[in-house]
Every structure is written in C-alpha cells, then in structure tokens.
PDB file of N, CA, C and O in Angstrom:
ATOM      1  N   UNK A   1      20.945   6.712 -17.092  1.00  0.00           N
ATOM      2  CA  UNK A   1      19.522   6.839 -16.945  1.00  0.00           C
ATOM      3  C   UNK A   1      19.245   8.028 -16.032  1.00  0.00           C
ATOM      4  O   UNK A   1      19.768   8.094 -14.920  1.00  0.00           O
ATOM      5  N   UNK A   2      18.460   8.927 -16.479  1.00  0.00           N
ATOM      6  CA  UNK A   2      18.158  10.142 -15.713  1.00  0.00           C
ATOM      7  C   UNK A   2      17.079   9.869 -14.681  1.00  0.00           C
ATOM      8  O   UNK A   2      16.143   9.105 -14.917  1.00  0.00           O
ATOM      9  N   UNK A   3      17.232  10.509 -13.533  1.00  0.00           N
ATOM     10  CA  UNK A   3      16.235  10.392 -12.469  1.00  0.00           C
ATOM     11  C   UNK A   3      15.213  11.497 -12.667  1.00  0.00           C
ATOM     12  O   UNK A   3      15.477  12.655 -12.341  1.00  0.00           O
ATOM     13  N   UNK A   4      14.072  11.156 -13.187  1.00  0.00           N
ATOM     14  CA  UNK A   4      13.025  12.145 -13.453  1.00  0.00           C
ATOM     15  C   UNK A   4      12.003  12.103 -12.333  1.00  0.00           C
ATOM     16  O   UNK A   4      11.536  11.032 -11.946  1.00  0.00           O
ATOM     17  N   UNK A   5      11.665  13.255 -11.824  1.00  0.00           N
ATOM     18  CA  UNK A   5      10.652  13.313 -10.778  1.00  0.00           C
ATOM     19  C   UNK A   5       9.398  13.987 -11.327  1.00  0.00           C
ATOM     20  O   UNK A   5       9.444  14.773 -12.273  1.00  0.00           O
ATOM     21  N   UNK A   6       8.318  13.658 -10.717  1.00  0.00           N
ATOM     22  CA  UNK A   6       7.031  14.211 -11.120  1.00  0.00           C
ATOM     23  C   UNK A   6       6.519  15.078  -9.979  1.00  0.00           C
ATOM     24  O   UNK A   6       6.548  14.663  -8.820  1.00  0.00           O
ATOM     25  N   UNK A   7       6.059  16.255 -10.295  1.00  0.00           N
ATOM     26  CA  UNK A   7       5.502  17.149  -9.287  1.00  0.00           C
ATOM     27  C   UNK A   7       3.991  17.212  -9.482  1.00  0.00           C
ATOM     28  O   UNK A   7       3.500  17.504 -10.572  1.00  0.00           O
ATOM     29  N   UNK A   8       3.274  16.932  -8.410  1.00  0.00           N
ATOM     30  CA  UNK A   8       1.818  16.954  -8.462  1.00  0.00           C
ATOM     31  C   UNK A   8       1.334  18.054  -7.535  1.00  0.00           C
ATOM     32  O   UNK A   8       1.708  18.101  -6.363  1.00  0.00           O
ATOM     33  N   UNK A   9       0.516  18.921  -8.055  1.00  0.00           N
ATOM     34  CA  UNK A   9      -0.084  19.974  -7.243  1.00  0.00           C
ATOM     35  C   UNK A   9      -1.574  19.688  -7.113  1.00  0.00           C
ATOM     36  O   UNK A   9      -2.288  19.568  -8.109  1.00  0.00           O
ATOM     37  N   UNK A  10      -2.027  19.582  -5.877  1.00  0.00           N
ATOM     38  CA  UNK A  10      -3.421  19.274  -5.629  1.00  0.00           C
ATOM     39  C   UNK A  10      -4.257  20.545  -5.604  1.00  0.00           C
ATOM     40  O   UNK A  10      -3.823  21.587  -5.113  1.00  0.00           O
ATOM     41  N   UNK A  11      -5.438  20.438  -6.132  1.00  0.00           N
ATOM     42  CA  UNK A  11      -6.402  21.522  -6.086  1.00  0.00           C
ATOM     43  C   UNK A  11      -7.258  21.292  -4.840  1.00  0.00           C
ATOM     44  O   UNK A  11      -8.277  20.602  -4.893  1.00  0.00           O
ATOM     45  N   UNK A  12      -6.829  21.880  -3.717  1.00  0.00           N
ATOM     46  CA  UNK A  12      -7.481  21.606  -2.436  1.00  0.00           C
ATOM     47  C   UNK A  12      -8.951  22.018  -2.415  1.00  0.00           C
ATOM     48  O   UNK A  12      -9.777  21.311  -1.838  1.00  0.00           O
ATOM     49  N   UNK A  13      -9.286  23.132  -3.023  1.00  0.00           N
ATOM     50  CA  UNK A  13     -10.697  23.539  -3.025  1.00  0.00           C
ATOM     51  C   UNK A  13     -11.526  22.586  -3.887  1.00  0.00           C
ATOM     52  O   UNK A  13     -12.688  22.327  -3.574  1.00  0.00           O
ATOM     53  N   UNK A  14     -10.954  22.072  -4.945  1.00  0.00           N
ATOM     54  CA  UNK A  14     -11.657  21.095  -5.777  1.00  0.00           C
ATOM     55  C   UNK A  14     -11.883  19.783  -5.047  1.00  0.00           C
ATOM     56  O   UNK A  14     -12.946  19.172  -5.161  1.00  0.00           O
ATOM     57  N   UNK A  15     -10.874  19.355  -4.295  1.00  0.00           N
ATOM     58  CA  UNK A  15     -11.011  18.130  -3.507  1.00  0.00           C
ATOM     59  C   UNK A  15     -12.083  18.321  -2.442  1.00  0.00           C
ATOM     60  O   UNK A  15     -12.900  17.428  -2.219  1.00  0.00           O
ATOM     61  N   UNK A  16     -12.087  19.475  -1.786  1.00  0.00           N
ATOM     62  CA  UNK A  16     -13.095  19.772  -0.769  1.00  0.00           C
ATOM     63  C   UNK A  16     -14.489  19.771  -1.389  1.00  0.00           C
ATOM     64  O   UNK A  16     -15.423  19.214  -0.814  1.00  0.00           O
ATOM     65  N   UNK A  17     -14.632  20.391  -2.556  1.00  0.00           N
ATOM     66  CA  UNK A  17     -15.933  20.417  -3.230  1.00  0.00           C
ATOM     67  C   UNK A  17     -16.407  19.005  -3.572  1.00  0.00           C
ATOM     68  O   UNK A  17     -17.589  18.688  -3.435  1.00  0.00           O
ATOM     69  N   UNK A  18     -15.480  18.168  -4.014  1.00  0.00           N
ATOM     70  CA  UNK A  18     -15.825  16.784  -4.343  1.00  0.00           C
ATOM     71  C   UNK A  18     -16.242  16.019  -3.084  1.00  0.00           C
ATOM     72  O   UNK A  18     -17.240  15.297  -3.100  1.00  0.00           O
ATOM     73  N   UNK A  19     -15.489  16.172  -2.004  1.00  0.00           N
ATOM     74  CA  UNK A  19     -15.788  15.454  -0.764  1.00  0.00           C
ATOM     75  C   UNK A  19     -17.107  15.918  -0.143  1.00  0.00           C
ATOM     76  O   UNK A  19     -17.713  15.179   0.633  1.00  0.00           O
ATOM     77  N   UNK A  20     -17.556  17.119  -0.470  1.00  0.00           N
ATOM     78  CA  UNK A  20     -18.816  17.642   0.050  1.00  0.00           C
ATOM     79  C   UNK A  20     -19.973  17.484  -0.937  1.00  0.00           C
ATOM     80  O   UNK A  20     -21.090  17.916  -0.650  1.00  0.00           O
ATOM     81  N   UNK A  21     -19.724  16.882  -2.076  1.00  0.00           N
ATOM     82  CA  UNK A  21     -20.744  16.794  -3.119  1.00  0.00           C
ATOM     83  C   UNK A  21     -21.874  15.849  -2.717  1.00  0.00           C
ATOM     84  O   UNK A  21     -21.716  14.998  -1.842  1.00  0.00           O
ATOM     85  N   UNK A  22     -23.002  16.017  -3.371  1.00  0.00           N
ATOM     86  CA  UNK A  22     -24.162  15.173  -3.073  1.00  0.00           C
ATOM     87  C   UNK A  22     -23.899  13.724  -3.476  1.00  0.00           C
ATOM     88  O   UNK A  22     -24.415  12.804  -2.842  1.00  0.00           O
ATOM     89  N   UNK A  23     -23.113  13.514  -4.508  1.00  0.00           N
ATOM     90  CA  UNK A  23     -22.788  12.148  -4.927  1.00  0.00           C
ATOM     91  C   UNK A  23     -22.021  11.395  -3.861  1.00  0.00           C
ATOM     92  O   UNK A  23     -22.323  10.236  -3.577  1.00  0.00           O
ATOM     93  N   UNK A  24     -21.029  12.046  -3.266  1.00  0.00           N
ATOM     94  CA  UNK A  24     -20.255  11.417  -2.197  1.00  0.00           C
ATOM     95  C   UNK A  24     -21.148  11.198  -0.976  1.00  0.00           C
ATOM     96  O   UNK A  24     -21.068  10.157  -0.322  1.00  0.00           O
ATOM     97  N   UNK A  25     -21.989  12.170  -0.675  1.00  0.00           N
ATOM     98  CA  UNK A  25     -22.886  12.026   0.470  1.00  0.00           C
ATOM     99  C   UNK A  25     -23.842  10.855   0.250  1.00  0.00           C
ATOM    100  O   UNK A  25     -24.120  10.107   1.187  1.00  0.00           O
ATOM    101  N   UNK A  26     -24.345  10.685  -0.956  1.00  0.00           N
ATOM    102  CA  UNK A  26     -25.241   9.562  -1.250  1.00  0.00           C
ATOM    103  C   UNK A  26     -24.539   8.223  -1.063  1.00  0.00           C
ATOM    104  O   UNK A  26     -25.131   7.277  -0.545  1.00  0.00           O
ATOM    105  N   UNK A  27     -23.284   8.141  -1.482  1.00  0.00           N
ATOM    106  CA  UNK A  27     -22.517   6.907  -1.307  1.00  0.00           C
ATOM    107  C   UNK A  27     -22.307   6.625   0.176  1.00  0.00           C
ATOM    108  O   UNK A  27     -22.473   5.489   0.621  1.00  0.00           O
ATOM    109  N   UNK A  28     -21.946   7.643   0.937  1.00  0.00           N
ATOM    110  CA  UNK A  28     -21.710   7.472   2.375  1.00  0.00           C
ATOM    111  C   UNK A  28     -22.985   7.001   3.079  1.00  0.00           C
ATOM    112  O   UNK A  28     -22.942   6.075   3.888  1.00  0.00           O
ATOM    113  N   UNK A  29     -24.103   7.632   2.774  1.00  0.00           N
ATOM    114  CA  UNK A  29     -25.371   7.265   3.406  1.00  0.00           C
ATOM    115  C   UNK A  29     -25.791   5.856   2.975  1.00  0.00           C
ATOM    116  O   UNK A  29     -26.289   5.081   3.792  1.00  0.00           O
ATOM    117  N   UNK A  30     -25.596   5.530   1.721  1.00  0.00           N
ATOM    118  CA  UNK A  30     -25.942   4.195   1.236  1.00  0.00           C
ATOM    119  C   UNK A  30     -25.178   3.108   1.962  1.00  0.00           C
ATOM    120  O   UNK A  30     -25.754   2.086   2.334  1.00  0.00           O
ATOM    121  N   UNK A  31     -23.887   3.315   2.166  1.00  0.00           N
ATOM    122  CA  UNK A  31     -23.081   2.333   2.884  1.00  0.00           C
ATOM    123  C   UNK A  31     -23.507   2.248   4.342  1.00  0.00           C
ATOM    124  O   UNK A  31     -23.600   1.159   4.907  1.00  0.00           O
ATOM    125  N   UNK A  32     -23.767   3.402   4.947  1.00  0.00           N
ATOM    126  CA  UNK A  32     -24.189   3.417   6.348  1.00  0.00           C
ATOM    127  C   UNK A  32     -25.528   2.704   6.507  1.00  0.00           C
ATOM    128  O   UNK A  32     -25.735   2.004   7.498  1.00  0.00           O
ATOM    129  N   UNK A  33     -26.436   2.869   5.553  1.00  0.00           N
ATOM    130  CA  UNK A  33     -27.725   2.182   5.618  1.00  0.00           C
ATOM    131  C   UNK A  33     -27.563   0.670   5.536  1.00  0.00           C
ATOM    132  O   UNK A  33     -28.297  -0.067   6.195  1.00  0.00           O
ATOM    133  N   UNK A  34     -26.608   0.198   4.733  1.00  0.00           N
ATOM    134  CA  UNK A  34     -26.345  -1.239   4.656  1.00  0.00           C
ATOM    135  C   UNK A  34     -25.827  -1.765   5.990  1.00  0.00           C
ATOM    136  O   UNK A  34     -26.222  -2.842   6.438  1.00  0.00           O
ATOM    137  N   UNK A  35     -24.944  -1.001   6.619  1.00  0.00           N
ATOM    138  CA  UNK A  35     -24.412  -1.407   7.924  1.00  0.00           C
ATOM    139  C   UNK A  35     -25.535  -1.436   8.955  1.00  0.00           C
ATOM    140  O   UNK A  35     -25.646  -2.389   9.726  1.00  0.00           O
ATOM    141  N   UNK A  36     -26.368  -0.395   8.972  1.00  0.00           N
ATOM    142  CA  UNK A  36     -27.470  -0.330   9.938  1.00  0.00           C
ATOM    143  C   UNK A  36     -28.447  -1.479   9.733  1.00  0.00           C
ATOM    144  O   UNK A  36     -28.921  -2.068  10.704  1.00  0.00           O
ATOM    145  N   UNK A  37     -28.750  -1.801   8.493  1.00  0.00           N
ATOM    146  CA  UNK A  37     -29.670  -2.911   8.214  1.00  0.00           C
ATOM    147  C   UNK A  37     -29.074  -4.238   8.658  1.00  0.00           C
ATOM    148  O   UNK A  37     -29.784  -5.094   9.187  1.00  0.00           O
ATOM    149  N   UNK A  38     -27.775  -4.413   8.444  1.00  0.00           N
ATOM    150  CA  UNK A  38     -27.121  -5.654   8.836  1.00  0.00           C
ATOM    151  C   UNK A  38     -26.990  -5.759  10.353  1.00  0.00           C
ATOM    152  O   UNK A  38     -27.002  -6.862  10.899  1.00  0.00           O
ATOM    153  N   UNK A  39     -26.865  -4.630  11.033  1.00  0.00           N
ATOM    154  CA  UNK A  39     -26.731  -4.627  12.494  1.00  0.00           C
ATOM    155  C   UNK A  39     -28.041  -5.005  13.173  1.00  0.00           C
ATOM    156  O   UNK A  39     -28.034  -5.588  14.257  1.00  0.00           O
ATOM    157  N   UNK A  40     -29.156  -4.680  12.546  1.00  0.00           N
ATOM    158  CA  UNK A  40     -30.450  -5.058  13.097  1.00  0.00           C
ATOM    159  C   UNK A  40     -31.261  -3.863  13.565  1.00  0.00           C
ATOM    160  O   UNK A  40     -30.897  -2.711  13.330  1.00  0.00           O
ATOM    161  N   UNK A  41     -32.355  -4.158  14.225  1.00  0.00           N
ATOM    162  CA  UNK A  41     -33.275  -3.115  14.672  1.00  0.00           C
ATOM    163  C   UNK A  41     -32.610  -2.237  15.729  1.00  0.00           C
ATOM    164  O   UNK A  41     -31.804  -2.697  16.537  1.00  0.00           O
ATOM    165  N   UNK A  42     -32.974  -0.976  15.692  1.00  0.00           N
ATOM    166  CA  UNK A  42     -32.481  -0.053  16.700  1.00  0.00           C
ATOM    167  C   UNK A  42     -31.256   0.735  16.287  1.00  0.00           C
ATOM    168  O   UNK A  42     -30.812   1.606  17.035  1.00  0.00           O
ATOM    169  N   UNK A  43     -30.697   0.458  15.122  1.00  0.00           N
ATOM    170  CA  UNK A  43     -29.556   1.211  14.624  1.00  0.00           C
ATOM    171  C   UNK A  43     -30.031   2.119  13.500  1.00  0.00           C
ATOM    172  O   UNK A  43     -30.721   1.670  12.586  1.00  0.00           O
ATOM    173  N   UNK A  44     -29.668   3.379  13.562  1.00  0.00           N
ATOM    174  CA  UNK A  44     -30.105   4.361  12.570  1.00  0.00           C
ATOM    175  C   UNK A  44     -28.897   5.068  11.978  1.00  0.00           C
ATOM    176  O   UNK A  44     -27.797   5.034  12.529  1.00  0.00           O
ATOM    177  N   UNK A  45     -29.135   5.710  10.840  1.00  0.00           N
ATOM    178  CA  UNK A  45     -28.085   6.450  10.146  1.00  0.00           C
ATOM    179  C   UNK A  45     -28.254   7.935  10.426  1.00  0.00           C
ATOM    180  O   UNK A  45     -29.348   8.485  10.292  1.00  0.00           O
ATOM    181  N   UNK A  46     -27.169   8.569  10.811  1.00  0.00           N
ATOM    182  CA  UNK A  46     -27.141  10.020  10.947  1.00  0.00           C
ATOM    183  C   UNK A  46     -26.176  10.547   9.905  1.00  0.00           C
ATOM    184  O   UNK A  46     -25.063  10.041   9.755  1.00  0.00           O
ATOM    185  N   UNK A  47     -26.612  11.563   9.192  1.00  0.00           N
ATOM    186  CA  UNK A  47     -25.748  12.134   8.162  1.00  0.00           C
ATOM    187  C   UNK A  47     -25.536  13.610   8.423  1.00  0.00           C
ATOM    188  O   UNK A  47     -26.343  14.262   9.087  1.00  0.00           O
ATOM    189  N   UNK A  48     -24.461  14.120   7.902  1.00  0.00           N
ATOM    190  CA  UNK A  48     -24.175  15.526   8.093  1.00  0.00           C
ATOM    191  C   UNK A  48     -23.066  15.976   7.165  1.00  0.00           C
ATOM    192  O   UNK A  48     -22.549  15.213   6.350  1.00  0.00           O
ATOM    193  N   UNK A  49     -22.725  17.236   7.318  1.00  0.00           N
ATOM    194  CA  UNK A  49     -21.683  17.816   6.491  1.00  0.00           C
ATOM    195  C   UNK A  49     -20.723  18.550   7.418  1.00  0.00           C
ATOM    196  O   UNK A  49     -21.124  19.457   8.148  1.00  0.00           O
ATOM    197  N   UNK A  50     -19.468  18.158   7.386  1.00  0.00           N
ATOM    198  CA  UNK A  50     -18.473  18.896   8.150  1.00  0.00           C
ATOM    199  C   UNK A  50     -17.921  20.003   7.256  1.00  0.00           C
ATOM    200  O   UNK A  50     -18.390  20.199   6.135  1.00  0.00           O
ATOM    201  N   UNK A  51     -16.958  20.696   7.743  1.00  0.00           N
ATOM    202  CA  UNK A  51     -16.405  21.799   6.958  1.00  0.00           C
ATOM    203  C   UNK A  51     -15.756  21.298   5.672  1.00  0.00           C
ATOM    204  O   UNK A  51     -15.766  21.983   4.650  1.00  0.00           O
ATOM    205  N   UNK A  52     -15.187  20.085   5.737  1.00  0.00           N
ATOM    206  CA  UNK A  52     -14.429  19.595   4.591  1.00  0.00           C
ATOM    207  C   UNK A  52     -15.021  18.391   3.875  1.00  0.00           C
ATOM    208  O   UNK A  52     -14.595  18.071   2.765  1.00  0.00           O
ATOM    209  N   UNK A  53     -15.997  17.713   4.483  1.00  0.00           N
ATOM    210  CA  UNK A  53     -16.484  16.500   3.835  1.00  0.00           C
ATOM    211  C   UNK A  53     -17.860  16.078   4.340  1.00  0.00           C
ATOM    212  O   UNK A  53     -18.337  16.513   5.388  1.00  0.00           O
ATOM    213  N   UNK A  54     -18.472  15.208   3.539  1.00  0.00           N
ATOM    214  CA  UNK A  54     -19.753  14.612   3.926  1.00  0.00           C
ATOM    215  C   UNK A  54     -19.479  13.526   4.950  1.00  0.00           C
ATOM    216  O   UNK A  54     -18.435  12.875   4.915  1.00  0.00           O
ATOM    217  N   UNK A  55     -20.426  13.333   5.866  1.00  0.00           N
ATOM    218  CA  UNK A  55     -20.272  12.331   6.907  1.00  0.00           C
ATOM    219  C   UNK A  55     -21.542  11.517   7.038  1.00  0.00           C
ATOM    220  O   UNK A  55     -22.637  12.014   6.778  1.00  0.00           O
ATOM    221  N   UNK A  56     -21.394  10.275   7.439  1.00  0.00           N
ATOM    222  CA  UNK A  56     -22.531   9.413   7.771  1.00  0.00           C
ATOM    223  C   UNK A  56     -22.078   8.486   8.889  1.00  0.00           C
ATOM    224  O   UNK A  56     -20.948   7.996   8.878  1.00  0.00           O
ATOM    225  N   UNK A  57     -22.948   8.251   9.839  1.00  0.00           N
ATOM    226  CA  UNK A  57     -22.622   7.391  10.977  1.00  0.00           C
ATOM    227  C   UNK A  57     -23.820   6.521  11.311  1.00  0.00           C
ATOM    228  O   UNK A  57     -24.968   6.914  11.103  1.00  0.00           O
ATOM    229  N   UNK A  58     -23.538   5.334  11.831  1.00  0.00           N
ATOM    230  CA  UNK A  58     -24.583   4.445  12.313  1.00  0.00           C
ATOM    231  C   UNK A  58     -24.529   4.500  13.835  1.00  0.00           C
ATOM    232  O   UNK A  58     -23.485   4.260  14.442  1.00  0.00           O
ATOM    233  N   UNK A  59     -25.656   4.815  14.435  1.00  0.00           N
ATOM    234  CA  UNK A  59     -25.721   4.948  15.893  1.00  0.00           C
ATOM    235  C   UNK A  59     -26.897   4.144  16.426  1.00  0.00           C
ATOM    236  O   UNK A  59     -27.847   3.840  15.704  1.00  0.00           O
ATOM    237  N   UNK A  60     -26.810   3.811  17.697  1.00  0.00           N
ATOM    238  CA  UNK A  60     -27.915   3.097  18.326  1.00  0.00           C
ATOM    239  C   UNK A  60     -28.978   4.106  18.743  1.00  0.00           C
ATOM    240  O   UNK A  60     -28.664   5.192  19.230  1.00  0.00           O
ATOM    241  N   UNK A  61     -30.234   3.734  18.546  1.00  0.00           N
ATOM    242  CA  UNK A  61     -31.320   4.667  18.830  1.00  0.00           C
ATOM    243  C   UNK A  61     -32.146   4.275  20.053  1.00  0.00           C
ATOM    244  O   UNK A  61     -33.034   5.018  20.472  1.00  0.00           O
ATOM    245  N   UNK A  62     -31.852   3.114  20.619  1.00  0.00           N
ATOM    246  CA  UNK A  62     -32.608   2.692  21.793  1.00  0.00           C
ATOM    247  C   UNK A  62     -31.749   1.782  22.669  1.00  0.00           C
ATOM    248  O   UNK A  62     -30.644   1.395  22.289  1.00  0.00           O
ATOM    249  N   UNK A  63     -32.266   1.455  23.822  1.00  0.00           N
ATOM    250  CA  UNK A  63     -31.529   0.643  24.796  1.00  0.00           C
ATOM    251  C   UNK A  63     -31.241  -0.754  24.263  1.00  0.00           C
ATOM    252  O   UNK A  63     -30.179  -1.311  24.540  1.00  0.00           O
ATOM    253  N   UNK A  64     -32.168  -1.328  23.504  1.00  0.00           N
ATOM    254  CA  UNK A  64     -31.965  -2.674  22.970  1.00  0.00           C
ATOM    255  C   UNK A  64     -30.777  -2.709  22.018  1.00  0.00           C
ATOM    256  O   UNK A  64     -30.005  -3.668  22.022  1.00  0.00           O
ATOM    257  N   UNK A  65     -30.628  -1.672  21.205  1.00  0.00           N
ATOM    258  CA  UNK A  65     -29.497  -1.617  20.275  1.00  0.00           C
ATOM    259  C   UNK A  65     -28.182  -1.458  21.033  1.00  0.00           C
ATOM    260  O   UNK A  65     -27.173  -2.057  20.662  1.00  0.00           O
ATOM    261  N   UNK A  66     -28.194  -0.661  22.084  1.00  0.00           N
ATOM    262  CA  UNK A  66     -26.990  -0.504  22.910  1.00  0.00           C
ATOM    263  C   UNK A  66     -26.605  -1.847  23.520  1.00  0.00           C
ATOM    264  O   UNK A  66     -25.433  -2.226  23.519  1.00  0.00           O
ATOM    265  N   UNK A  67     -27.595  -2.559  24.036  1.00  0.00           N
ATOM    266  CA  UNK A  67     -27.321  -3.863  24.638  1.00  0.00           C
ATOM    267  C   UNK A  67     -26.879  -4.881  23.596  1.00  0.00           C
ATOM    268  O   UNK A  67     -26.039  -5.733  23.885  1.00  0.00           O
ATOM    269  N   UNK A  68     -27.433  -4.806  22.386  1.00  0.00           N
ATOM    270  CA  UNK A  68     -27.023  -5.715  21.310  1.00  0.00           C
ATOM    271  C   UNK A  68     -25.550  -5.494  20.962  1.00  0.00           C
ATOM    272  O   UNK A  68     -24.830  -6.451  20.679  1.00  0.00           O
ATOM    273  N   UNK A  69     -25.111  -4.261  20.983  1.00  0.00           N
ATOM    274  CA  UNK A  69     -23.696  -3.982  20.721  1.00  0.00           C
ATOM    275  C   UNK A  69     -22.837  -4.449  21.891  1.00  0.00           C
ATOM    276  O   UNK A  69     -21.755  -5.000  21.688  1.00  0.00           O
ATOM    277  N   UNK A  70     -23.308  -4.233  23.093  1.00  0.00           N
ATOM    278  CA  UNK A  70     -22.518  -4.640  24.265  1.00  0.00           C
ATOM    279  C   UNK A  70     -22.375  -6.151  24.377  1.00  0.00           C
ATOM    280  O   UNK A  70     -21.294  -6.652  24.688  1.00  0.00           O
ATOM    281  N   UNK A  71     -23.437  -6.866  24.130  1.00  0.00           N
ATOM    282  CA  UNK A  71     -23.397  -8.317  24.335  1.00  0.00           C
ATOM    283  C   UNK A  71     -22.984  -9.090  23.089  1.00  0.00           C
ATOM    284  O   UNK A  71     -22.213 -10.045  23.181  1.00  0.00           O
ATOM    285  N   UNK A  72     -23.483  -8.689  21.935  1.00  0.00           N
ATOM    286  CA  UNK A  72     -23.259  -9.461  20.711  1.00  0.00           C
ATOM    287  C   UNK A  72     -22.362  -8.769  19.693  1.00  0.00           C
ATOM    288  O   UNK A  72     -22.041  -9.346  18.654  1.00  0.00           O
ATOM    289  N   UNK A  73     -21.950  -7.521  19.990  1.00  0.00           N
ATOM    290  CA  UNK A  73     -21.161  -6.724  19.039  1.00  0.00           C
ATOM    291  C   UNK A  73     -21.878  -6.619  17.687  1.00  0.00           C
ATOM    292  O   UNK A  73     -21.256  -6.779  16.636  1.00  0.00           O
ATOM    293  N   UNK A  74     -23.174  -6.353  17.719  1.00  0.00           N
ATOM    294  CA  UNK A  74     -24.001  -6.337  16.513  1.00  0.00           C
ATOM    295  C   UNK A  74     -23.508  -5.311  15.494  1.00  0.00           C
ATOM    296  O   UNK A  74     -23.403  -5.624  14.308  1.00  0.00           O
ATOM    297  N   UNK A  75     -23.212  -4.119  15.929  1.00  0.00           N
ATOM    298  CA  UNK A  75     -22.755  -3.075  15.003  1.00  0.00           C
ATOM    299  C   UNK A  75     -21.335  -3.342  14.539  1.00  0.00           C
ATOM    300  O   UNK A  75     -21.014  -3.135  13.368  1.00  0.00           O
ATOM    301  N   UNK A  76     -20.494  -3.792  15.433  1.00  0.00           N
ATOM    302  CA  UNK A  76     -19.108  -4.095  15.064  1.00  0.00           C
ATOM    303  C   UNK A  76     -19.058  -5.189  14.009  1.00  0.00           C
ATOM    304  O   UNK A  76     -18.269  -5.112  13.067  1.00  0.00           O
ATOM    305  N   UNK A  77     -19.894  -6.203  14.162  1.00  0.00           N
ATOM    306  CA  UNK A  77     -19.915  -7.297  13.188  1.00  0.00           C
ATOM    307  C   UNK A  77     -20.499  -6.865  11.840  1.00  0.00           C
ATOM    308  O   UNK A  77     -20.199  -7.468  10.809  1.00  0.00           O
ATOM    309  N   UNK A  78     -21.319  -5.837  11.851  1.00  0.00           N
ATOM    310  CA  UNK A  78     -21.995  -5.405  10.627  1.00  0.00           C
ATOM    311  C   UNK A  78     -21.149  -4.470   9.773  1.00  0.00           C
ATOM    312  O   UNK A  78     -21.569  -4.104   8.676  1.00  0.00           O
ATOM    313  N   UNK A  79     -19.985  -4.079  10.237  1.00  0.00           N
ATOM    314  CA  UNK A  79     -19.185  -3.077   9.520  1.00  0.00           C
ATOM    315  C   UNK A  79     -18.822  -3.522   8.108  1.00  0.00           C
ATOM    316  O   UNK A  79     -18.714  -2.687   7.210  1.00  0.00           O
ATOM    317  N   UNK A  80     -18.635  -4.809   7.898  1.00  0.00           N
ATOM    318  CA  UNK A  80     -18.270  -5.300   6.558  1.00  0.00           C
ATOM    319  C   UNK A  80     -19.377  -5.091   5.537  1.00  0.00           C
ATOM    320  O   UNK A  80     -19.109  -5.096   4.335  1.00  0.00           O
ATOM    321  N   UNK A  81     -20.618  -4.908   5.985  1.00  0.00           N
ATOM    322  CA  UNK A  81     -21.720  -4.688   5.044  1.00  0.00           C
ATOM    323  C   UNK A  81     -21.535  -3.373   4.290  1.00  0.00           C
ATOM    324  O   UNK A  81     -22.101  -3.206   3.210  1.00  0.00           O
ATOM    325  N   UNK A  82     -20.757  -2.439   4.833  1.00  0.00           N
ATOM    326  CA  UNK A  82     -20.540  -1.166   4.171  1.00  0.00           C
ATOM    327  C   UNK A  82     -19.382  -1.139   3.205  1.00  0.00           C
ATOM    328  O   UNK A  82     -19.142  -0.122   2.554  1.00  0.00           O
ATOM    329  N   UNK A  83     -18.666  -2.227   3.101  1.00  0.00           N
ATOM    330  CA  UNK A  83     -17.508  -2.281   2.193  1.00  0.00           C
ATOM    331  C   UNK A  83     -17.968  -2.388   0.744  1.00  0.00           C
ATOM    332  O   UNK A  83     -19.045  -2.903   0.443  1.00  0.00           O
ATOM    333  N   UNK A  84     -17.120  -1.886  -0.133  1.00  0.00           N
ATOM    334  CA  UNK A  84     -17.403  -1.961  -1.570  1.00  0.00           C
ATOM    335  C   UNK A  84     -17.142  -3.392  -2.022  1.00  0.00           C
ATOM    336  O   UNK A  84     -16.100  -3.969  -1.711  1.00  0.00           O
ATOM    337  N   UNK A  85     -18.079  -3.950  -2.744  1.00  0.00           N
ATOM    338  CA  UNK A  85     -17.917  -5.336  -3.198  1.00  0.00           C
ATOM    339  C   UNK A  85     -17.349  -5.389  -4.594  1.00  0.00           C
ATOM    340  O   UNK A  85     -17.146  -6.476  -5.136  1.00  0.00           O
TER     341      UNK A  85
END
C-alpha cells in the first residue's frame, strides 16, 4: 500500500478577503448582538475591521453594566448566546 500525501496550498489573500467580507462582519455583529441582549442593559456592540479580519466585541457602556459583570458575571454568562445553534 503506497503512502500518498496531499499538498494543500492556501490562498492567503483570498482567506483575508473572506475574513474581511461584509458577510463575515454581519455574522460577527449578529452574534455579538445576541450576547449583548442576553447580558442585559448597558452592554453594547463595537465593531471594526483589523488588517486581516472583521471584529465585533461586546463591552460595557456604563457603571451598572460594569457592576453587573463584577457581581453577577452577566457578560460571561451570556457568551453562549453567541454560539451557533
């Protein structure tokens, strides 16, 4: 039995273009919005574009949200809301 290997060459610029596409950004923001909604009031979504990919983050926007994370882990508990079902 011959040992056959497969060589895969990645198209790095194509992968970068895909990771920066509006479709990927929409998915990232959509998931972040679900997490923010599940975390409760005071959590907002920030989105952006890095050099290589789209980004989205959920951050606290006021003191009450910071305290909710400190005392109840509101944002930490909400992370599962962003998972693909």
